[in-house]
C-alpha positions as CSV (number, residue, x, y, z in Angstrom):
1,M,-40.0,-117.9,52.8
2,T,-40.6,-118.3,56.5
3,K,-38.3,-120.3,58.9
4,Y,-41.1,-122.8,59.4
5,L,-41.6,-123.3,55.7
6,L,-37.8,-123.8,55.2
7,A,-37.7,-126.4,58.1
8,A,-40.7,-128.1,56.7
9,A,-39.4,-128.3,53.3
10,A,-36.0,-129.7,54.4
11,A,-37.5,-132.3,56.9
12,L,-40.4,-133.9,54.6
13,S,-40.4,-136.4,51.9
14,L,-43.4,-135.8,49.9
15,A,-41.8,-133.8,46.9
16,V,-43.7,-131.4,44.7
17,P,-43.1,-131.7,40.9
18,A,-40.3,-129.5,39.6
19,T,-43.0,-127.4,37.5
20,A,-44.6,-126.2,40.7
21,A,-44.8,-122.4,40.8
22,T,-47.1,-121.2,43.8
23,V,-48.3,-122.6,47.0
24,V,-51.5,-121.1,48.6
25,T,-52.1,-121.5,52.3
26,A,-54.8,-120.2,54.8
27,D,-56.6,-121.2,57.9
28,R,-58.9,-123.6,56.2
29,M,-60.5,-124.6,52.9
30,L,-64.0,-125.7,51.9
31,D,-64.2,-128.9,50.0
32,V,-67.4,-128.2,48.0
33,T,-67.7,-131.8,47.1
34,T,-68.1,-133.1,50.7
35,G,-69.0,-130.0,52.4
36,R,-66.3,-130.5,54.9
37,Y,-63.5,-128.1,56.0
38,V,-59.8,-128.9,55.5
39,D,-57.6,-127.1,58.1
40,H,-54.4,-125.3,57.2
41,P,-54.4,-126.4,53.6
42,A,-51.4,-126.0,51.2
43,I,-52.5,-125.9,47.6
44,V,-49.7,-126.4,44.9
45,V,-50.4,-124.8,41.6
46,G,-48.1,-125.6,38.8
47,D,-46.8,-123.1,36.1
48,D,-49.6,-124.3,33.8
49,G,-52.1,-122.8,36.3
50,R,-53.4,-126.2,37.3
51,I,-53.4,-127.6,40.8
52,Q,-50.8,-130.4,41.3
53,Q,-51.5,-131.5,44.8
54,I,-53.1,-130.5,48.1
55,G,-51.6,-131.1,51.6
56,N,-50.2,-128.9,54.3
57,L,-46.8,-127.2,54.9
58,A,-45.8,-130.1,57.0
59,S,-46.1,-132.4,54.2
60,L,-44.8,-130.7,51.1
61,Q,-41.1,-130.5,50.0
62,L,-41.2,-127.1,48.2
63,P,-38.4,-126.3,45.8
64,A,-36.5,-123.1,46.0
65,G,-38.2,-120.3,44.2
66,T,-41.7,-121.5,44.9
67,K,-44.1,-118.4,45.5
68,H,-46.2,-118.4,48.5
69,I,-49.6,-116.9,48.8
70,D,-50.3,-116.8,52.5
71,L,-53.8,-115.9,53.6
72,P,-54.0,-116.1,57.4
73,G,-57.4,-116.0,58.9
74,E,-59.1,-116.7,55.7
75,T,-61.4,-119.6,54.3
76,L,-60.5,-120.8,50.9
77,L,-63.4,-121.8,48.2
78,P,-63.1,-122.6,44.6
79,G,-63.4,-119.7,42.3
80,L,-67.2,-119.1,41.8
81,I,-69.0,-119.7,38.6
82,D,-72.0,-117.5,37.5
83,M,-73.8,-119.5,34.6
84,H,-75.8,-116.4,33.4
85,V,-74.4,-113.0,32.9
86,H,-74.3,-110.3,30.1
87,L,-70.7,-108.7,30.4
88,T,-71.4,-106.2,27.8
89,S,-74.7,-105.0,29.2
90,L,-75.3,-102.4,31.9
91,A,-78.1,-102.2,34.3
92,E,-77.5,-98.7,34.7
93,I,-78.6,-97.9,31.1
94,G,-82.0,-99.3,30.3
95,G,-84.5,-99.1,27.4
96,Y,-84.1,-96.5,24.7
97,E,-81.3,-94.9,26.8
98,G,-79.0,-97.5,25.1
99,N,-79.4,-95.7,21.9
100,R,-77.4,-92.9,23.0
101,Y,-74.2,-94.9,22.9
102,T,-72.0,-96.0,19.9
103,D,-71.7,-99.7,19.0
104,S,-68.2,-100.3,20.5
105,F,-69.2,-98.5,23.7
106,W,-70.7,-101.8,25.1
107,T,-67.5,-104.0,24.4
108,A,-65.4,-101.3,26.2
109,A,-67.9,-101.4,29.1
110,G,-67.4,-105.1,29.2
111,V,-63.8,-104.9,30.1
112,G,-64.8,-102.8,33.3
113,N,-67.5,-105.4,33.9
114,A,-65.1,-108.4,33.6
115,L,-62.8,-106.8,36.2
116,K,-65.7,-106.1,38.7
117,T,-66.9,-109.7,38.2
118,I,-63.5,-111.5,38.9
119,N,-62.9,-109.1,41.9
120,A,-66.2,-110.2,43.3
121,G,-64.8,-114.0,43.3
122,F,-66.2,-115.2,40.0
123,T,-63.3,-116.8,38.1
124,T,-65.7,-118.3,35.6
125,V,-68.8,-117.1,33.7
126,R,-71.2,-118.2,30.9
127,N,-71.8,-115.1,28.9
128,V,-75.4,-116.1,27.4
129,G,-76.0,-113.4,24.8
130,S,-73.9,-110.6,23.5
131,G,-74.1,-108.4,20.2
132,D,-71.4,-108.2,17.7
133,F,-69.4,-111.2,19.2
134,A,-68.4,-109.0,21.9
135,D,-68.2,-111.8,24.4
136,V,-65.7,-113.6,22.0
137,G,-63.5,-110.6,21.8
138,L,-63.5,-110.0,25.6
139,K,-62.6,-113.7,26.1
140,Q,-59.6,-113.5,23.7
141,A,-58.5,-110.2,25.3
142,I,-58.5,-111.8,28.9
143,D,-57.0,-115.1,27.8
144,G,-54.1,-113.1,26.0
145,G,-53.5,-111.0,29.2
146,W,-54.7,-107.9,27.6
147,A,-57.5,-107.5,30.1
148,V,-58.3,-108.8,33.6
149,G,-61.4,-110.9,33.9
150,P,-62.9,-114.4,34.4
151,R,-62.8,-117.5,32.1
152,I,-65.6,-116.7,29.7
153,V,-67.8,-119.4,28.0
154,P,-69.3,-117.2,25.2
155,A,-72.7,-117.8,23.5
156,T,-72.3,-114.6,21.2
157,Y,-75.9,-114.0,19.7
158,A,-78.9,-115.5,21.4
159,I,-81.2,-117.3,19.0
160,G,-84.9,-116.3,18.8
161,A,-87.9,-115.8,16.6
162,T,-89.0,-112.9,14.5
163,G,-90.6,-110.3,16.9
164,G,-89.5,-112.4,20.0
165,H,-87.3,-111.7,23.2
166,C,-84.0,-112.1,21.1
167,D,-85.3,-109.8,18.3
168,D,-85.2,-106.0,18.3
169,S,-88.8,-104.9,18.4
170,S,-88.1,-101.4,19.7
171,M,-88.1,-99.5,16.5
172,P,-90.8,-98.7,13.8
173,P,-91.1,-100.8,10.5
174,S,-89.1,-98.0,8.6
175,W,-86.1,-99.1,10.5
176,D,-86.7,-102.9,10.3
177,K,-84.0,-105.2,9.9
178,K,-83.3,-109.0,10.4
179,W,-81.4,-109.3,13.8
180,P,-78.5,-111.8,13.3
181,S,-80.1,-114.0,15.9
182,V,-83.5,-114.5,14.4
183,V,-84.6,-117.8,12.9
184,D,-88.0,-118.8,11.6
185,S,-87.7,-122.5,10.7
186,P,-85.9,-125.6,12.0
187,E,-83.6,-125.3,9.1
188,E,-82.5,-121.8,9.8
189,A,-82.1,-122.8,13.4
190,R,-79.6,-125.4,12.3
191,A,-77.6,-123.1,10.2
192,K,-77.7,-120.5,13.0
193,V,-76.1,-123.1,15.4
194,R,-73.2,-123.7,12.8
195,W,-72.6,-119.9,12.1
196,L,-72.4,-119.1,15.8
197,R,-70.1,-121.9,16.4
198,K,-67.8,-120.8,13.5
199,Y,-67.3,-117.4,15.1
200,G,-66.5,-118.4,18.6
201,A,-69.7,-119.6,20.3
202,E,-69.0,-122.2,23.0
203,V,-72.6,-122.6,24.2
204,I,-75.9,-121.9,22.4
205,K,-78.5,-119.7,24.0
206,I,-82.0,-119.6,22.8
207,C,-85.1,-117.5,23.7
208,A,-88.0,-120.0,24.0
209,T,-90.5,-117.6,25.3
210,G,-91.1,-113.7,25.9
211,G,-89.0,-111.8,28.4
212,V,-89.3,-109.0,30.8
213,F,-87.1,-106.4,28.8
214,S,-88.3,-107.2,25.3
215,F,-90.8,-104.7,23.8
216,G,-94.3,-105.8,22.8
217,D,-94.3,-109.5,23.8
218,E,-95.9,-111.4,26.8
219,V,-93.4,-112.7,29.2
220,G,-94.7,-116.4,29.3
221,V,-95.7,-116.9,25.7
222,Q,-93.8,-119.4,23.8
223,Q,-91.8,-118.1,20.8
224,L,-89.9,-121.1,19.4
225,S,-91.6,-124.3,18.4
226,L,-90.6,-127.6,19.7
227,E,-89.4,-128.5,16.1
228,E,-87.0,-125.3,16.2
229,M,-85.7,-126.2,19.6
230,N,-85.3,-129.9,18.6
231,A,-83.3,-128.8,15.7
232,I,-81.1,-126.4,17.8
233,A,-80.4,-129.2,20.5
234,D,-79.5,-131.8,18.0
235,E,-77.1,-129.6,16.0
236,A,-75.4,-128.3,19.1
237,H,-75.1,-131.6,20.7
238,M,-73.5,-133.1,17.6
239,L,-70.9,-130.3,17.7
240,H,-70.4,-131.1,21.5
241,M,-72.1,-127.9,22.7
242,K,-74.5,-127.3,25.5
243,V,-77.7,-125.3,25.0
244,A,-79.5,-122.9,27.5
245,A,-83.0,-121.6,27.0
246,H,-84.3,-118.3,28.2
247,A,-87.8,-119.4,29.3
248,H,-90.4,-118.0,31.7
249,G,-93.7,-119.5,30.6
250,D,-94.6,-123.1,31.3
251,E,-95.1,-124.2,27.9
252,G,-91.9,-123.1,26.6
253,I,-90.0,-124.6,29.7
254,H,-92.0,-127.9,29.1
255,D,-91.0,-128.0,25.4
256,A,-87.5,-127.0,26.0
257,I,-87.0,-129.9,28.4
258,L,-88.6,-132.4,25.9
259,A,-86.1,-130.9,23.2
260,G,-83.2,-131.9,25.4
261,I,-82.2,-128.4,26.2
262,D,-79.4,-128.6,28.9
263,T,-80.2,-125.7,31.2
264,I,-83.4,-123.7,31.6
265,E,-82.8,-120.0,32.4
266,H,-85.4,-117.9,34.6
267,V,-87.9,-120.7,34.9
268,S,-90.5,-118.4,36.4
269,L,-93.8,-119.9,35.7
270,A,-93.0,-123.7,35.7
271,S,-95.8,-126.0,36.8
272,D,-95.4,-128.8,39.2
273,A,-95.7,-131.1,36.2
274,T,-93.0,-129.4,34.4
275,I,-90.7,-129.4,37.5
276,A,-91.2,-133.1,37.7
277,L,-90.4,-133.5,34.1
278,A,-87.2,-131.6,34.5
279,K,-86.1,-133.9,37.2
280,Q,-86.9,-136.9,35.2
281,H,-84.9,-135.6,32.3
282,G,-82.0,-134.4,34.5
283,T,-82.5,-130.7,33.0
284,W,-80.5,-128.0,35.1
285,F,-82.6,-125.0,36.3
286,D,-80.8,-121.7,36.3
287,M,-82.9,-119.1,38.2
288,D,-81.8,-115.4,38.7
289,I,-83.8,-114.8,41.8
290,Y,-81.9,-111.8,43.2
291,N,-82.4,-109.2,40.4
292,D,-85.9,-108.7,41.0
293,D,-85.0,-106.5,44.0
294,Y,-82.9,-104.3,41.9
295,I,-85.3,-104.0,39.1
296,L,-88.3,-102.9,41.3
297,A,-86.0,-100.7,43.5
298,T,-84.7,-98.7,40.4
299,G,-87.8,-98.7,38.4
300,T,-87.7,-96.4,35.4
301,S,-85.1,-94.3,36.7
302,N,-82.4,-95.9,34.4
303,G,-84.6,-95.7,31.3
304,T,-86.4,-99.1,31.8
305,P,-89.8,-98.9,30.3
306,Q,-92.9,-99.1,32.8
307,A,-94.2,-102.0,30.7
308,S,-91.0,-103.9,31.9
309,I,-91.4,-103.1,35.4
310,D,-94.9,-104.2,35.2
311,K,-93.9,-107.5,33.7
312,E,-91.3,-107.9,36.5
313,K,-94.1,-107.2,39.1
314,M,-96.0,-110.1,37.7
315,I,-93.4,-112.6,37.7
316,G,-90.8,-111.9,40.4
317,L,-92.4,-113.4,43.4
318,K,-93.7,-116.3,41.2
319,Q,-90.2,-117.1,40.2
320,R,-89.0,-117.2,43.8
321,Q,-91.9,-119.6,44.7
322,T,-91.0,-121.7,41.6
323,F,-87.2,-121.9,42.8
324,Q,-88.6,-123.1,46.1
325,R,-90.7,-125.8,44.7
326,A,-87.9,-126.9,42.3
327,V,-85.5,-127.1,45.2
328,R,-87.9,-129.3,47.1
329,A,-88.6,-131.5,44.3
330,G,-84.8,-132.3,43.8
331,V,-84.3,-130.6,40.4
332,K,-80.7,-129.9,39.6
333,M,-79.9,-126.4,40.3
334,I,-77.0,-124.0,39.2
335,F,-76.2,-120.5,40.1
336,G,-77.0,-117.7,37.6
337,T,-77.6,-114.2,38.1
338,D,-78.5,-112.4,34.8
339,A,-75.7,-109.8,35.8
340,G,-76.1,-106.9,33.5
341,V,-79.7,-106.6,34.5
342,Y,-78.4,-105.5,37.9
343,P,-74.9,-104.1,38.4
344,H,-71.8,-106.4,37.7
345,G,-69.8,-107.2,40.8
346,D,-72.9,-107.7,43.0
347,N,-73.4,-111.4,41.7
348,A,-72.9,-112.9,45.2
349,R,-75.9,-111.0,46.6
350,Q,-78.0,-113.9,45.2
351,F,-76.6,-116.5,47.5
352,A,-78.5,-115.1,50.5
353,K,-81.7,-115.3,48.3
354,M,-81.1,-118.8,47.4
355,V,-81.0,-119.8,51.0
356,Q,-83.9,-117.6,51.9
357,W,-85.9,-119.4,49.3
358,G,-85.0,-123.2,50.3
359,M,-81.5,-123.9,49.8
360,T,-79.0,-124.7,52.5
361,P,-75.7,-122.7,52.3
362,L,-73.8,-125.7,51.1
363,Q,-76.4,-126.3,48.1
364,A,-76.0,-122.6,47.2
365,V,-72.3,-122.7,47.1
366,Q,-72.2,-126.0,45.3
367,A,-74.6,-124.6,42.6
368,A,-71.9,-121.9,41.9
369,T,-69.1,-124.3,42.0
370,I,-69.2,-128.2,41.6
371,R,-72.6,-128.1,40.2
372,A,-71.9,-125.5,37.7
373,S,-68.8,-127.2,36.4
374,E,-71.2,-130.3,35.9
375,A,-73.5,-128.4,33.8
376,L,-70.6,-127.1,31.7
377,A,-69.3,-130.5,31.4
378,R,-65.8,-129.1,32.5
379,G,-63.5,-130.8,34.9
380,D,-61.1,-127.9,35.0
381,V,-63.2,-125.6,37.1
382,G,-65.5,-125.6,40.1
383,A,-63.5,-127.4,42.9
384,I,-60.2,-127.3,44.5
385,E,-58.7,-130.6,43.3
386,P,-55.6,-131.8,41.5
387,G,-55.9,-131.3,37.7
388,R,-58.4,-128.4,37.9
389,Y,-57.1,-124.7,37.6
390,G,-55.9,-123.1,40.6
391,D,-59.0,-120.8,40.8
392,I,-59.4,-119.8,44.5
393,I,-61.0,-117.3,46.6
394,A,-60.6,-116.3,50.1
395,V,-63.4,-114.9,52.7
396,R,-63.5,-114.1,56.4
397,G,-65.9,-116.1,58.4
398,D,-67.9,-119.3,57.7
399,P,-70.1,-119.3,54.5
400,L,-71.8,-122.6,55.7
401,S,-73.1,-120.6,58.7
402,N,-73.5,-117.2,56.9
403,V,-73.6,-117.5,53.0
404,A,-73.5,-113.6,52.9
405,V,-69.9,-113.7,53.7
406,L,-69.3,-114.5,49.9
407,E,-70.4,-110.8,49.1
408,H,-67.1,-109.8,50.5
409,V,-64.2,-111.6,49.0
410,D,-60.9,-110.6,50.3
411,A,-58.7,-112.6,47.8
412,V,-59.0,-113.9,44.1
413,I,-56.5,-116.2,42.4
414,K,-57.0,-117.3,39.0
415,G,-54.5,-120.1,37.6
416,G,-52.4,-119.7,40.7
417,K,-52.0,-115.9,40.1
418,L,-53.1,-113.4,42.5
419,V,-55.6,-111.1,40.9
420,K,-56.9,-109.4,44.1
421,G,-55.3,-109.5,47.4
422,P,-56.3,-108.6,51.1
423,G,-56.8,-104.9,51.4
424,Q,-56.7,-104.3,47.7
425,T,-59.6,-102.0,46.2
426,Q,-59.4,-102.8,42.6
């Protein structure tokens, strides 16, 4: 502890509770709620991992033994939140190439992906689709201290229709089996929500339309009926769970909004009328507008079929234009990247795209912090405030002038504990 800190602690009257464990200091901190900077903050995080109070070293009486994480020259922000990841998927292995790997490989790869994700500054993620309940297992390993990674909100299997985006249509009929995520009626849909929650799902993901990487379907065609989506939303909400809908096509997006789905993923082909409906209903849009660059740049080199590349060519620019129209219309927006479709750890590259297509840097940062926490209905992440977890990142430079500085995170703190420090290359 420095002489300055000792002198300040002795002279000041504002006491920190005895449970305080760590104080984090830096040159400044971004208050994502107001968009203002706070100079020379001191953030006290208790042994329970939650922020106790925020002041500066000249206003805190710190008990002996308090740990000090000092980050000179750095700007602090809340730990970032990615609302659309697939930690147990790899962009580097596409199409039929995935069949070369045993089932447990994907869970093992998820451990490395989780480490890359938190080192990139993302301390909370919503994992919207994973086979074999692998995201639940990964969450349990991280929460138990057996692995290092972000806080995970798992969806487990994503619910879809027979032959749809969340089914497996890559094999001939002789290999046919009913995928665990498939439903074909409102009654089956309700039962599936209960089953997923039973085994660890904390959010429900559905596939309302076709997709880019599924076989044999059209990317914009609706695949779940309004009645099925109504049943899923009603059941999930009764269980106090949120629902996310994969939806590229306008009809599927429209019906998902009417069904009360909480967040719409991708939203590539939404019409102006559907955008207005989303604003009216307070529905969140979660649009992965960076990964088009990666998909088209890599092409079929990683095993992705040409048919999927052709789908991406058809919707990529249109999705970015839809994003621009949605921002202008005032739709509620959150940050989601579909990491796993492009390499994990590069999540923050999307910030620059969001600014390029209409957001201010502050709006982009808020989409990955305070707005994401609102969409999750969680008051424990997304901002540096007393009562929330001490999840904090540090960057050099001014993210409100150049949001791309978020692509280079120098330090990551989760629950008051240093995960990655300046100069480390984990």
